[in-house]
C-alpha positions as CSV (number, residue, x, y, z in Angstrom):
1,M,45.5,-15.6,75.9
2,G,46.5,-16.3,79.5
3,E,49.9,-17.6,78.6
4,D,50.7,-14.4,76.7
5,A,49.4,-12.0,79.3
6,G,52.7,-11.5,81.1
7,A,54.9,-11.4,77.9
8,E,56.8,-8.2,77.4
9,V,56.0,-6.4,74.2
10,P,59.1,-5.6,72.2
11,R,59.8,-1.9,71.7
12,P,60.8,-0.4,68.4
13,A,64.5,0.1,68.0
14,F,64.0,3.3,66.0
15,G,64.3,5.6,69.0
16,G,67.6,4.0,70.2
17,R,69.1,4.2,66.7
18,F,68.1,7.8,66.4
19,V,69.6,8.8,69.7
20,G,72.8,6.8,68.8
21,S,73.0,8.5,65.4
22,L,72.5,11.9,67.0
23,V,75.2,11.3,69.6
24,G,77.6,10.1,66.9
25,A,76.9,13.0,64.7
26,S,77.4,15.4,67.6
27,L,80.7,13.8,68.4
28,V,81.8,14.1,64.7
29,T,80.7,17.7,64.7
30,L,82.5,18.5,67.9
31,T,85.7,16.7,66.7
32,S,85.5,18.7,63.5
33,L,85.1,22.0,65.3
34,V,88.0,21.2,67.6
35,G,90.1,20.2,64.6
36,V,89.2,23.5,62.8
37,A,90.1,25.5,65.9
38,I,93.5,23.8,66.2
39,W,94.3,24.4,62.6
40,T,93.1,28.0,62.8
41,G,95.2,28.5,66.0
42,A,98.3,27.1,64.3
43,S,97.7,29.3,61.2
44,R,97.5,32.4,63.4
45,L,100.7,31.4,65.1
46,L,102.5,31.0,61.8
47,H,100.9,34.2,60.3
48,P,100.7,36.7,63.1
49,P,99.3,40.2,62.7
50,G,101.7,42.5,60.9
51,L,103.4,39.7,58.9
52,A,103.9,41.2,55.4
53,L,106.3,39.5,53.0
54,R,107.1,42.0,50.2
55,T,109.6,42.2,47.3
56,P,112.6,44.6,47.5
57,V,110.9,46.6,44.7
58,E,107.8,47.0,46.8
59,G,109.8,47.9,49.9
60,L,108.7,47.5,53.5
61,A,105.0,47.6,54.2
62,P,103.9,51.2,54.9
63,L,103.0,51.9,58.5
64,V,101.4,55.3,58.0
65,G,98.0,55.1,59.5
66,D,98.9,52.1,61.7
67,A,98.7,54.0,65.0
68,V,99.2,51.0,67.2
69,R,102.3,49.7,65.6
70,S,103.7,53.2,65.1
71,A,103.4,53.8,68.8
72,A,105.0,50.5,69.6
73,L,107.9,51.5,67.4
74,G,108.2,54.9,69.0
75,G,107.2,56.6,65.8
76,M,110.3,55.2,64.1
77,I,108.8,53.7,60.9
78,S,111.2,54.8,58.1
79,D,114.9,54.2,58.2
80,P,118.0,55.1,60.3
81,K,118.7,58.3,58.3
82,T,115.1,59.6,58.5
83,D,114.4,58.6,62.1
84,L,117.8,58.9,63.7
85,G,119.9,61.0,61.5
86,L,122.3,58.0,61.0
87,A,124.0,57.1,57.8
88,Y,123.4,53.5,56.8
89,A,123.8,51.1,53.9
90,D,121.3,48.7,52.4
91,V,122.9,45.2,52.7
92,S,122.1,41.6,51.7
93,F,123.6,38.3,52.5
94,P,122.8,34.6,52.0
95,A,120.6,32.6,54.3
96,A,121.3,28.9,55.2
97,D,119.0,27.7,52.3
98,G,120.7,29.9,49.7
99,S,117.9,32.6,49.7
100,T,118.7,36.2,50.5
101,L,118.3,38.2,53.7
102,R,118.1,42.0,53.5
103,G,118.6,44.8,56.0
104,W,120.4,47.9,57.0
105,L,123.9,48.3,58.4
106,V,124.6,51.4,60.5
107,P,128.4,51.7,60.7
108,A,130.1,52.5,64.0
109,P,131.1,56.2,64.6
110,P,134.6,57.0,63.3
111,G,137.3,55.9,65.7
112,A,134.8,54.2,68.1
113,A,136.3,52.1,70.7
114,H,133.9,49.2,70.2
115,A,133.7,49.2,66.4
116,D,134.9,45.6,66.4
117,T,131.8,44.4,68.2
118,A,128.9,44.3,65.9
119,V,125.3,44.1,67.3
120,M,122.3,42.8,65.5
121,V,118.8,43.6,66.6
122,L,116.3,40.8,65.9
123,H,112.6,41.6,65.4
124,D,109.7,39.7,66.8
125,A,107.3,37.4,64.8
126,G,105.4,39.3,62.2
127,G,107.7,42.3,62.5
128,D,110.6,43.6,60.4
129,R,113.9,45.4,60.8
130,R,112.2,48.7,61.8
131,E,111.6,47.2,65.3
132,G,115.3,47.7,65.9
133,L,115.4,51.4,65.0
134,R,114.7,52.5,68.5
135,H,117.6,50.3,69.8
136,A,120.0,51.3,67.1
137,G,120.5,54.9,68.5
138,P,122.0,54.0,71.9
139,L,123.9,51.0,70.4
140,H,125.5,53.3,67.8
141,A,126.2,55.9,70.4
142,A,128.0,53.3,72.4
143,G,130.3,52.8,69.5
144,H,128.9,49.7,67.8
145,P,128.1,48.9,64.2
146,V,124.4,47.9,64.1
147,L,122.7,45.4,61.8
148,L,119.0,45.5,61.4
149,F,117.6,42.9,59.0
150,D,114.5,41.0,58.1
151,C,114.4,37.3,58.8
152,R,113.1,34.9,56.1
153,E,109.4,35.3,55.5
154,H,109.5,38.8,56.9
155,G,109.9,42.3,55.4
156,V,111.7,42.2,52.1
157,S,113.9,39.2,52.8
158,D,113.1,36.1,50.7
159,G,110.3,33.8,51.6
160,T,107.6,31.6,50.2
161,G,104.6,32.7,52.3
162,R,105.1,29.7,54.6
163,G,105.0,31.9,57.7
164,V,107.2,32.4,60.7
165,G,109.7,29.7,61.8
166,L,108.8,30.0,65.5
167,G,112.4,31.0,66.4
168,A,114.0,27.9,65.0
169,R,114.4,28.9,61.3
170,E,115.1,32.5,62.4
171,S,118.0,31.1,64.5
172,E,119.6,30.0,61.3
173,D,119.3,33.5,60.0
174,V,121.1,34.8,63.1
175,T,124.0,32.4,62.4
176,S,124.1,33.6,58.7
177,A,124.1,37.2,59.8
178,A,126.9,36.6,62.3
179,A,129.0,34.8,59.7
180,W,128.5,37.7,57.3
181,L,129.4,40.3,59.9
182,R,132.7,38.5,60.7
183,A,133.7,37.6,57.1
184,Q,132.5,40.7,55.2
185,Q,132.5,43.5,57.8
186,G,135.5,42.5,59.9
187,A,133.7,42.1,63.2
188,R,135.8,40.4,65.8
189,R,132.8,39.9,68.2
190,V,129.1,39.7,67.3
191,A,126.3,40.2,69.8
192,A,122.5,40.1,69.5
193,V,119.6,41.9,71.0
194,G,116.5,39.8,70.4
195,L,112.9,40.9,70.8
196,G,110.1,38.3,71.3
197,Q,110.7,35.6,68.7
198,G,114.0,37.2,68.0
199,A,115.0,36.5,71.6
200,D,114.2,32.9,71.1
201,A,116.2,32.8,67.9
202,A,119.2,34.4,69.6
203,I,119.1,31.8,72.4
204,L,118.8,28.9,70.0
205,A,121.7,30.2,67.8
206,A,124.0,30.9,70.7
207,A,123.4,27.4,72.1
208,R,123.7,25.6,68.8
209,D,126.8,27.0,67.1
210,R,128.4,29.7,69.3
211,S,127.8,32.2,66.6
212,L,127.2,35.0,69.2
213,D,129.5,36.4,71.8
214,A,126.7,38.0,73.9
215,V,122.9,37.8,74.0
216,V,120.3,40.1,75.3
217,A,116.9,38.3,75.1
218,E,113.8,40.4,75.7
219,G,110.5,38.6,76.0
220,A,111.9,35.2,75.2
221,S,109.5,32.2,75.5
222,T,110.1,28.8,77.0
223,R,108.3,26.7,74.4
224,T,105.8,27.2,71.7
225,E,102.8,25.7,73.6
226,D,103.5,28.2,76.4
227,R,103.4,31.1,74.0
228,V,100.0,29.8,72.7
229,R,98.7,29.7,76.3
230,D,100.2,33.1,77.2
231,A,98.7,34.7,74.1
232,A,95.3,33.3,75.0
233,A,95.7,34.5,78.7
234,G,95.4,30.9,79.9
235,R,91.9,30.4,78.4
236,V,93.0,27.6,76.1
237,P,93.2,24.1,77.7
238,E,96.7,22.7,78.0
239,A,95.9,19.8,75.7
240,V,94.6,22.1,73.0
241,S,97.6,24.5,73.2
242,R,99.9,21.5,73.0
243,L,98.2,20.3,69.8
244,V,98.2,23.8,68.3
245,A,101.9,24.1,69.0
246,R,102.7,20.7,67.6
247,L,100.7,21.3,64.4
248,A,102.4,24.7,64.0
249,R,105.9,23.4,64.4
250,W,105.1,20.6,62.0
251,R,103.8,23.0,59.4
252,A,106.8,25.3,59.9
253,G,109.1,22.3,59.4
254,V,110.8,22.7,62.8
255,S,109.3,19.7,64.7
256,Q,112.7,18.3,65.6
257,A,114.3,21.7,66.5
258,P,114.9,22.4,70.2
259,E,112.8,24.9,72.2
260,P,114.4,27.8,74.1
261,V,113.8,26.1,77.5
262,D,115.7,23.0,76.2
263,A,118.5,25.0,74.6
264,V,119.1,27.8,77.1
265,A,121.5,25.8,79.3
266,G,123.8,25.4,76.3
267,V,124.2,29.2,75.8
268,A,126.9,29.4,78.6
269,P,129.6,30.6,78.7
270,V,128.1,33.2,76.3
271,P,126.7,36.0,78.6
272,L,122.9,35.9,78.6
273,L,120.8,38.8,79.8
274,L,117.1,38.0,80.0
275,V,114.7,41.0,80.0
276,H,111.0,40.8,80.8
277,D,108.1,43.1,81.4
278,A,106.9,43.4,85.0
279,L,103.4,44.1,83.7
280,D,103.1,40.7,82.0
281,P,100.9,38.2,83.9
282,G,102.6,36.2,86.6
283,V,102.8,33.1,84.5
284,V,104.9,34.9,81.9
285,R,107.3,36.2,84.5
286,L,107.5,32.6,85.8
287,R,108.6,31.5,82.4
288,A,111.4,34.1,82.5
289,E,112.5,32.8,85.8
290,V,112.5,29.2,84.4
291,L,114.8,30.3,81.6
292,H,117.1,32.1,84.0
293,D,117.2,29.1,86.4
294,R,118.2,26.7,83.6
295,A,120.8,29.0,82.0
296,G,124.4,28.8,83.0
297,A,126.6,31.7,84.1
298,P,127.2,34.4,83.2
299,K,123.5,35.3,83.3
300,A,121.1,37.9,84.6
301,L,117.4,38.6,84.7
302,W,116.1,42.1,84.5
303,V,112.3,42.5,85.1
304,V,111.4,46.0,83.9
305,A,108.7,48.0,85.7
306,N,106.0,49.7,83.7
307,A,107.1,48.3,80.3
308,A,104.3,48.2,77.8
309,A,104.2,49.0,74.1
310,G,107.7,49.4,72.9
311,G,109.2,47.2,75.7
312,A,112.0,47.9,78.1
313,I,113.7,50.6,76.0
314,A,110.5,52.7,76.0
315,A,109.9,52.3,79.7
316,E,113.4,52.7,81.0
317,P,115.6,54.2,78.2
318,E,118.5,55.2,80.3
319,A,118.6,52.0,82.3
320,W,118.3,50.0,79.0
321,R,121.2,51.9,77.5
322,E,123.4,51.3,80.6
323,R,122.6,47.7,81.3
324,V,122.5,46.5,77.7
325,T,125.6,48.2,76.4
326,A,127.5,47.0,79.4
327,W,126.3,43.4,78.9
328,L,127.3,43.3,75.3
329,L,130.9,43.9,76.2
330,R,131.2,41.2,78.9
């Protein structure tokens, strides 16, 4: 008995195995939850609130009762004739993939001096052509024909339910619209006023193929991951926002497409006016400054005080009319 008195009694391994299994299961669960969160974040990015793909027979999604969006659109939720008293034509033209884009064309006033410069207004992600109604009035009054259209996967233009193209696929629609305006409507110059994702699309199109002669980009982003972080008010870790953005771009089929911050230098010598809301958080304004710094001349940055729902045209309608219409003719 003496020789065994100091021997250490082996302890059962059950407890260690249990703890190890518990830790392993917890890591698997945590990884799964993070994966679900990333997938969900990408899905929300590709299918933002308001995105409603409908057939031409169904028409644009009704906004009666949607007080928030109606207010953002200045109550202009119908068409150019109903909301502005302007004659218009329903138009359609082919997209890059052979599908059909649909919209409204408001012709220039008879004898207008700038009838040869057509202006398209590009809606944000999840929106449709009605986002440009508020802008069509002053653009038409300045003598321009105005095209309002739905990008693919939006409004009543063709789509498969894939979701938004994060500005890259929409930039192809900008090029298609510009080509149609020149070939079928006799436009000598084509300019774009882009809102949100529409601003990204205008920058990408102008840099890629010179399809535009002037760009006004309101609320443009730098890159997809920055838009994810901005939408979450910085509460999403950088690594997670990067993964959400990469997954969303892969699912949208635009992984290899440039981002606005990479393309903006190529816009020059096309005149670029960047418009941003002074009420946005400082980091968002910083992104506007980054785009401006990287852009070539001619360029300008207009930070609009007190802009909220409806953007710059709602906050400063006269200043918007003067600055934008002058810029489009540079």
